[in-house]
Each structure stands twice: as structure tokens, then as C-alpha cells.
Backbone as JSON Lines, residues from 0, in Angstrom:
{"i":0,"aa":"X","n":[-23.45,-15.6,-3.47],"ca":[-22.86,-15.59,-2.16],"c":[-23.44,-14.41,-1.38]}
{"i":1,"aa":"X","n":[-23.74,-14.63,-0.13],"ca":[-24.3,-13.59,0.73],"c":[-23.24,-12.59,1.15]}
{"i":2,"aa":"X","n":[-23.67,-11.36,1.37],"ca":[-22.78,-10.31,1.85],"c":[-22.51,-10.54,3.33]}
{"i":3,"aa":"X","n":[-21.25,-10.56,3.72],"ca":[-20.87,-10.69,5.12],"c":[-20.61,-9.29,5.64]}
{"i":4,"aa":"X","n":[-21.49,-8.81,6.52],"ca":[-21.39,-7.44,6.99],"c":[-20.13,-7.21,7.82]}
{"i":5,"aa":"X","n":[-19.79,-8.13,8.68],"ca":[-18.55,-7.99,9.47],"c":[-17.55,-9.0,8.93]}
{"i":6,"aa":"X","n":[-16.69,-8.53,8.06],"ca":[-15.65,-9.37,7.46],"c":[-14.37,-9.21,8.28]}
{"i":7,"aa":"X","n":[-13.31,-9.81,7.83],"ca":[-12.03,-9.7,8.54],"c":[-11.58,-8.24,8.55]}
{"i":8,"aa":"X","n":[-10.66,-7.95,9.45],"ca":[-10.16,-6.58,9.59],"c":[-9.12,-6.22,8.54]}
{"i":9,"aa":"X","n":[-8.67,-7.22,7.74],"ca":[-7.65,-6.95,6.73],"c":[-7.8,-7.93,5.58]}
{"i":10,"aa":"X","n":[-7.06,-7.64,4.5],"ca":[-7.06,-8.52,3.33],"c":[-5.72,-8.37,2.61]}
{"i":11,"aa":"X","n":[-5.33,-9.4,1.86],"ca":[-4.05,-9.33,1.15],"c":[-4.29,-8.87,-0.29]}
{"i":12,"aa":"X","n":[-3.27,-8.22,-0.84],"ca":[-3.35,-7.68,-2.2],"c":[-1.95,-7.72,-2.83]}
{"i":13,"aa":"X","n":[-1.86,-8.14,-4.1],"ca":[-0.55,-8.22,-4.74],"c":[0.04,-6.83,-5.01]}
{"i":14,"aa":"X","n":[1.35,-6.73,-4.78],"ca":[2.08,-5.49,-5.01],"c":[3.18,-5.75,-6.02]}
{"i":15,"aa":"X","n":[3.29,-4.88,-7.0],"ca":[4.4,-4.93,-7.95],"c":[5.17,-3.62,-7.77]}
{"i":16,"aa":"X","n":[6.43,-3.75,-7.37],"ca":[7.3,-2.6,-7.12],"c":[8.46,-2.68,-8.1]}
{"i":17,"aa":"X","n":[8.73,-1.58,-8.74],"ca":[9.84,-1.52,-9.7],"c":[10.95,-0.68,-9.1]}
{"i":18,"aa":"X","n":[11.95,-1.38,-8.55],"ca":[13.04,-0.73,-7.85],"c":[14.13,-0.29,-8.81]}
{"i":19,"aa":"X","n":[14.61,0.95,-8.7],"ca":[15.7,1.4,-9.55],"c":[16.97,0.58,-9.28]}
{"i":20,"aa":"X","n":[17.63,0.17,-10.35],"ca":[18.9,-0.57,-10.25],"c":[19.9,0.05,-11.22]}
{"i":21,"aa":"X","n":[21.13,-0.41,-11.15],"ca":[22.19,0.13,-12.01],"c":[21.83,0.01,-13.48]}
{"i":22,"aa":"X","n":[22.41,0.89,-14.28],"ca":[22.2,0.85,-15.72],"c":[20.94,1.54,-16.18]}
{"i":23,"aa":"X","n":[20.32,2.33,-15.3],"ca":[19.12,3.06,-15.7],"c":[17.91,2.17,-15.89]}
{"i":24,"aa":"X","n":[17.89,1.05,-15.18],"ca":[16.76,0.12,-15.3],"c":[15.99,0.05,-13.99]}
{"i":25,"aa":"X","n":[14.88,-0.61,-14.07],"ca":[14.07,-0.89,-12.88],"c":[13.85,-2.39,-12.81]}
{"i":26,"aa":"X","n":[14.01,-2.94,-11.63],"ca":[13.83,-4.37,-11.42],"c":[12.47,-4.61,-10.77]}
{"i":27,"aa":"X","n":[11.68,-5.47,-11.4],"ca":[10.34,-5.78,-10.91],"c":[10.44,-6.71,-9.7]}
{"i":28,"aa":"X","n":[9.82,-6.33,-8.61],"ca":[9.76,-7.13,-7.4],"c":[8.32,-7.21,-6.95]}
{"i":29,"aa":"X","n":[7.92,-8.37,-6.44],"ca":[6.53,-8.58,-6.07],"c":[6.41,-9.15,-4.66]}
{"i":30,"aa":"X","n":[5.34,-8.78,-3.99],"ca":[5.01,-9.35,-2.68],"c":[3.52,-9.14,-2.43]}
{"i":31,"aa":"X","n":[3.01,-9.74,-1.36],"ca":[1.62,-9.57,-0.97],"c":[1.55,-8.64,0.23]}
{"i":32,"aa":"X","n":[0.83,-7.55,0.09],"ca":[0.61,-6.63,1.2],"c":[-0.66,-7.04,1.93]}
{"i":33,"aa":"X","n":[-0.67,-6.86,3.22],"ca":[-1.87,-7.06,4.02],"c":[-2.39,-5.67,4.36]}
{"i":34,"aa":"X","n":[-3.57,-5.33,3.81],"ca":[-4.14,-4.0,4.01],"c":[-5.23,-4.03,5.07]}
{"i":35,"aa":"X","n":[-5.27,-2.98,5.86],"ca":[-6.32,-2.78,6.85],"c":[-7.61,-2.44,6.1]}
{"i":36,"aa":"X","n":[-8.71,-3.01,6.52],"ca":[-10.0,-2.73,5.92],"c":[-10.56,-1.48,6.59]}
{"i":37,"aa":"X","n":[-10.44,-0.34,5.91],"ca":[-10.89,0.94,6.47],"c":[-12.38,1.15,6.22]}
{"i":38,"aa":"X","n":[-13.05,1.86,7.13],"ca":[-14.44,2.22,6.86],"c":[-14.5,3.3,5.77]}
{"i":39,"aa":"X","n":[-15.62,3.36,5.07],"ca":[-15.77,4.33,3.98],"c":[-15.54,5.75,4.45]}
{"i":40,"aa":"X","n":[-15.96,6.07,5.67],"ca":[-15.77,7.44,6.18],"c":[-14.29,7.81,6.23]}
{"i":41,"aa":"X","n":[-13.42,6.88,6.61],"ca":[-11.98,7.17,6.66],"c":[-11.4,7.25,5.25]}
{"i":42,"aa":"X","n":[-11.85,6.4,4.35],"ca":[-11.39,6.44,2.96],"c":[-11.72,7.81,2.35]}
{"i":43,"aa":"X","n":[-12.94,8.27,2.58],"ca":[-13.37,9.57,2.06],"c":[-12.53,10.69,2.67]}
{"i":44,"aa":"X","n":[-12.25,10.6,3.97],"ca":[-11.44,11.61,4.64],"c":[-10.03,11.66,4.03]}
{"i":45,"aa":"X","n":[-9.43,10.51,3.79],"ca":[-8.1,10.46,3.18],"c":[-8.14,11.07,1.79]}
{"i":46,"aa":"X","n":[-9.15,10.71,1.0],"ca":[-9.27,11.25,-0.36],"c":[-9.4,12.77,-0.33]}
{"i":47,"aa":"X","n":[-10.18,13.3,0.6],"ca":[-10.36,14.75,0.7],"c":[-9.05,15.44,1.11]}
{"i":48,"aa":"X","n":[-8.3,14.84,2.04],"ca":[-7.03,15.41,2.46],"c":[-6.02,15.41,1.31]}
{"i":49,"aa":"X","n":[-6.0,14.32,0.55],"ca":[-5.1,14.23,-0.6],"c":[-5.47,15.3,-1.63]}
{"i":50,"aa":"X","n":[-6.76,15.49,-1.88],"ca":[-7.18,16.5,-2.84],"c":[-6.79,17.9,-2.36]}
{"i":51,"aa":"X","n":[-6.92,18.15,-1.07],"ca":[-6.5,19.44,-0.52],"c":[-5.01,19.65,-0.72]}
{"i":52,"aa":"X","n":[-4.23,18.59,-0.52],"ca":[-2.77,18.67,-0.73],"c":[-2.47,18.98,-2.2]}
{"i":53,"aa":"X","n":[-3.19,18.32,-3.1],"ca":[-3.01,18.56,-4.54],"c":[-3.35,20.01,-4.88]}
{"i":54,"aa":"X","n":[-4.37,20.54,-4.23],"ca":[-4.8,21.91,-4.46],"c":[-3.86,22.94,-3.82]}
{"i":55,"aa":"X","n":[-2.81,22.47,-3.15],"ca":[-1.81,23.37,-2.59],"c":[-2.07,23.8,-1.16]}
{"i":56,"aa":"X","n":[-3.05,23.21,-0.5],"ca":[-3.33,23.57,0.88],"c":[-2.35,22.83,1.8]}
{"i":57,"aa":"X","n":[-2.1,23.43,2.97],"ca":[-1.27,22.79,3.99],"c":[-2.13,21.78,4.74]}
{"i":58,"aa":"X","n":[-1.84,20.5,4.56],"ca":[-2.56,19.45,5.28],"c":[-1.56,18.48,5.87]}
{"i":59,"aa":"X","n":[-1.97,17.84,6.95],"ca":[-1.09,16.91,7.65],"c":[-1.34,15.49,7.15]}
{"i":60,"aa":"X","n":[-0.89,15.24,5.91],"ca":[-1.0,13.9,5.34],"c":[0.11,13.73,4.31]}
{"i":61,"aa":"X","n":[0.66,12.54,4.27],"ca":[1.72,12.25,3.3],"c":[1.52,10.82,2.8]}
{"i":62,"aa":"X","n":[2.21,10.49,1.71],"ca":[2.16,9.13,1.2],"c":[2.59,8.13,2.27]}
{"i":63,"aa":"X","n":[3.65,8.47,2.99],"ca":[4.16,7.56,4.01],"c":[3.14,7.38,5.13]}
{"i":64,"aa":"X","n":[2.48,8.45,5.55],"ca":[1.51,8.32,6.65],"c":[0.29,7.48,6.22]}
{"i":65,"aa":"X","n":[-0.14,7.62,4.97],"ca":[-1.26,6.81,4.49],"c":[-0.84,5.35,4.4]}
{"i":66,"aa":"X","n":[0.32,5.09,3.79],"ca":[0.81,3.72,3.67],"c":[1.0,3.1,5.04]}
{"i":67,"aa":"X","n":[1.52,3.88,5.98],"ca":[1.72,3.39,7.34],"c":[0.39,2.99,7.98]}
{"i":68,"aa":"X","n":[-0.65,3.75,7.7],"ca":[-1.97,3.45,8.27],"c":[-2.59,2.18,7.68]}
{"i":69,"aa":"X","n":[-2.46,1.98,6.38],"ca":[-3.17,0.85,5.75],"c":[-2.37,-0.44,5.7]}
{"i":70,"aa":"X","n":[-1.03,-0.39,5.76],"ca":[-0.22,-1.61,5.68],"c":[-0.12,-2.24,7.07]}
{"i":71,"aa":"X","n":[-0.65,-3.46,7.2],"ca":[-0.65,-4.13,8.5],"c":[0.06,-5.49,8.47]}
{"i":72,"aa":"X","n":[0.65,-5.82,7.33],"ca":[1.39,-7.08,7.24],"c":[1.85,-7.32,5.82]}
{"i":73,"aa":"X","n":[2.59,-8.44,5.62],"ca":[3.04,-8.8,4.28],"c":[3.47,-10.25,4.22]}
{"i":74,"aa":"X","n":[3.58,-10.73,3.01],"ca":[4.16,-12.04,2.69],"c":[5.06,-11.82,1.48]}
{"i":75,"aa":"X","n":[6.21,-12.52,1.45],"ca":[7.05,-12.46,0.27],"c":[8.13,-11.4,0.28]}
{"i":76,"aa":"X","n":[8.44,-10.83,1.45],"ca":[9.55,-9.9,1.57],"c":[10.67,-10.64,2.3]}
{"i":77,"aa":"X","n":[11.87,-10.61,1.7],"ca":[13.0,-11.35,2.26],"c":[14.19,-10.41,2.48]}
{"i":78,"aa":"X","n":[15.13,-10.87,3.32],"ca":[16.35,-10.09,3.56],"c":[17.4,-10.44,2.51]}
{"i":79,"aa":"X","n":[18.61,-9.93,2.66],"ca":[19.68,-10.14,1.7],"c":[20.09,-11.59,1.51]}
{"i":80,"aa":"X","n":[19.8,-12.43,2.49],"ca":[20.12,-13.86,2.39],"c":[18.93,-14.69,1.92]}
{"i":81,"aa":"X","n":[17.83,-14.04,1.6],"ca":[16.65,-14.76,1.14],"c":[15.75,-15.27,2.25]}
{"i":82,"aa":"X","n":[16.01,-14.86,3.48],"ca":[15.19,-15.27,4.62],"c":[13.99,-14.33,4.75]}
{"i":83,"aa":"X","n":[12.82,-14.89,5.08],"ca":[11.63,-14.04,5.22],"c":[11.84,-12.95,6.27]}
{"i":84,"aa":"X","n":[11.42,-11.75,5.92],"ca":[11.49,-10.62,6.85],"c":[10.17,-10.55,7.62]}
{"i":85,"aa":"X","n":[10.25,-10.61,8.94],"ca":[9.01,-10.51,9.72],"c":[8.45,-9.09,9.64]}
{"i":86,"aa":"X","n":[7.15,-8.98,9.78],"ca":[6.51,-7.67,9.8],"c":[6.61,-7.12,11.21]}
{"i":87,"aa":"X","n":[7.41,-6.08,11.37],"ca":[7.54,-5.39,12.65],"c":[7.47,-3.89,12.37]}
{"i":88,"aa":"X","n":[7.4,-3.12,13.4],"ca":[7.39,-1.65,13.24],"c":[8.66,-1.21,12.51]}
{"i":89,"aa":"X","n":[9.79,-1.79,12.91],"ca":[11.08,-1.4,12.33],"c":[11.18,-1.8,10.86]}
{"i":90,"aa":"X","n":[10.78,-3.03,10.52],"ca":[10.89,-3.46,9.13],"c":[9.88,-2.72,8.25]}
{"i":91,"aa":"X","n":[8.75,-2.36,8.82],"ca":[7.77,-1.56,8.07],"c":[8.36,-0.19,7.76]}
{"i":92,"aa":"X","n":[9.03,0.42,8.72],"ca":[9.67,1.71,8.48],"c":[10.74,1.59,7.39]}
{"i":93,"aa":"X","n":[11.51,0.5,7.4],"ca":[12.52,0.26,6.37],"c":[11.87,0.18,5.0]}
{"i":94,"aa":"X","n":[10.78,-0.57,4.9],"ca":[10.08,-0.72,3.63],"c":[9.59,0.63,3.11]}
{"i":95,"aa":"X","n":[9.0,1.42,3.99],"ca":[8.43,2.71,3.58],"c":[9.5,3.74,3.23]}
{"i":96,"aa":"X","n":[10.76,3.46,3.56],"ca":[11.87,4.34,3.17],"c":[12.36,4.06,1.75]}
{"i":97,"aa":"X","n":[11.95,2.95,1.14],"ca":[12.33,2.69,-0.25],"c":[11.7,3.75,-1.14]}
{"i":98,"aa":"X","n":[12.46,4.3,-2.1],"ca":[11.92,5.33,-2.97],"c":[10.64,4.88,-3.68]}
{"i":99,"aa":"X","n":[9.61,5.64,-3.54],"ca":[8.31,5.45,-4.2],"c":[7.52,4.23,-3.7]}
{"i":100,"aa":"X","n":[8.0,3.55,-2.64],"ca":[7.25,2.4,-2.12],"c":[5.92,2.83,-1.52]}
{"i":101,"aa":"X","n":[5.91,3.9,-0.75],"ca":[4.66,4.36,-0.15],"c":[3.62,4.66,-1.23]}
{"i":102,"aa":"X","n":[4.04,5.34,-2.3],"ca":[3.13,5.63,-3.41],"c":[2.62,4.37,-4.08]}
{"i":103,"aa":"X","n":[3.5,3.38,-4.24],"ca":[3.1,2.11,-4.84],"c":[2.04,1.43,-3.98]}
{"i":104,"aa":"X","n":[2.24,1.43,-2.66],"ca":[1.28,0.81,-1.74],"c":[-0.06,1.53,-1.75]}
{"i":105,"aa":"X","n":[-0.02,2.85,-1.75],"ca":[-1.27,3.62,-1.77],"c":[-2.04,3.37,-3.05]}
{"i":106,"aa":"X","n":[-1.35,3.38,-4.16],"ca":[-2.01,3.12,-5.44],"c":[-2.66,1.74,-5.45]}
{"i":107,"aa":"X","n":[-1.94,0.74,-4.96],"ca":[-2.51,-0.62,-4.9],"c":[-3.7,-0.67,-3.95]}
{"i":108,"aa":"X","n":[-3.61,0.02,-2.81],"ca":[-4.71,0.04,-1.86],"c":[-5.97,0.62,-2.5]}
{"i":109,"aa":"X","n":[-5.85,1.79,-3.12],"ca":[-7.03,2.41,-3.73],"c":[-7.52,1.62,-4.94]}
{"i":110,"aa":"X","n":[-6.6,1.01,-5.69],"ca":[-7.03,0.15,-6.8],"c":[-7.8,-1.07,-6.29]}
{"i":111,"aa":"X","n":[-7.45,-1.54,-5.11],"ca":[-8.15,-2.7,-4.55],"c":[-9.6,-2.38,-4.2]}
{"i":112,"aa":"X","n":[-9.9,-1.1,-4.04],"ca":[-11.25,-0.68,-3.68],"c":[-12.16,-0.45,-4.88]}
{"i":113,"aa":"X","n":[-11.57,-0.44,-6.07],"ca":[-12.32,-0.13,-7.28],"c":[-12.37,-1.37,-8.16]}
{"i":114,"aa":"X","n":[-13.55,-1.77,-8.56],"ca":[-13.68,-2.92,-9.44],"c":[-13.17,-2.56,-10.83]}
{"i":115,"aa":"X","n":[-12.31,-3.44,-11.36],"ca":[-11.76,-3.2,-12.68],"c":[-12.8,-3.43,-13.76]}
{"i":116,"aa":"X","n":[-12.71,-2.64,-14.81],"ca":[-13.62,-2.83,-15.95],"c":[-13.2,-4.1,-16.68]}
{"i":117,"aa":"X","n":[-14.18,-4.86,-17.09],"ca":[-13.91,-6.1,-17.79],"c":[-14.14,-5.93,-19.27]}
{"i":118,"aa":"X","n":[-13.21,-6.47,-20.05],"ca":[-13.35,-6.41,-21.51],"c":[-14.31,-7.47,-22.0]}
{"i":119,"aa":"X","n":[-14.82,-7.29,-23.22],"ca":[-15.73,-8.28,-23.8],"c":[-14.98,-9.36,-24.5]}
């Protein structure tokens, strides 16, 4: 297959989120995130800012801000009655307020950029 230099602006990726529930357990929940296709220069910039944060420097970047930048849609998120939740600014903010959701999204985003090693 030929390389398409200008591909779509986004792509979907499966997300597995383990939400804390009563009894000291975590409940597995899944949905499809729609990620923005960032240029390599921005990916590198984010990685450098994260490394600076890890090194203890004061930088203006957080898990929520990265997740907010890359998440542009979803499929498979429902409300309490099982009705699909539309992707809006408000519902995105609600999602990113779930404990560890932003970290889960960032991890999935960066994993989507790296080809997995295949076993023999």
C-alpha cells in the first residue's frame, strides 16, 4: 500500500479504563477515542515538556492539557441511562475529570504512535 502523505486529521484508538468501584476493585470500561493527528514537531515538544516536568522543572503542561489537546471525539461513551453521550466541550471536561482518565488517554495516544513488537 502506498504512503498517503496527507491523511485524515484524526484516527480512532481503543481505550481501556479501569474505574475504581466499591470493594477495592476496578471495573474495566472500554470506548474508542478519536485522537488528533499531531505533527512530529508537536509530539517531540510535548515529550520534551513532560521530561522537563519529570526532572522537576516548572513547565506549563499537565496530563489534562495534553489529553485535552489530542482528544477530538469518541464512540462508546454513554450516560447513566445507557444513551450515547455526544462529544462536546462540556462532556469532554467531565470525562477528563475522572480520576486517571487523562493519564489513560495519554498513554493510549503515545502507544498508538509506537509499533508493537511482534512475537514469533
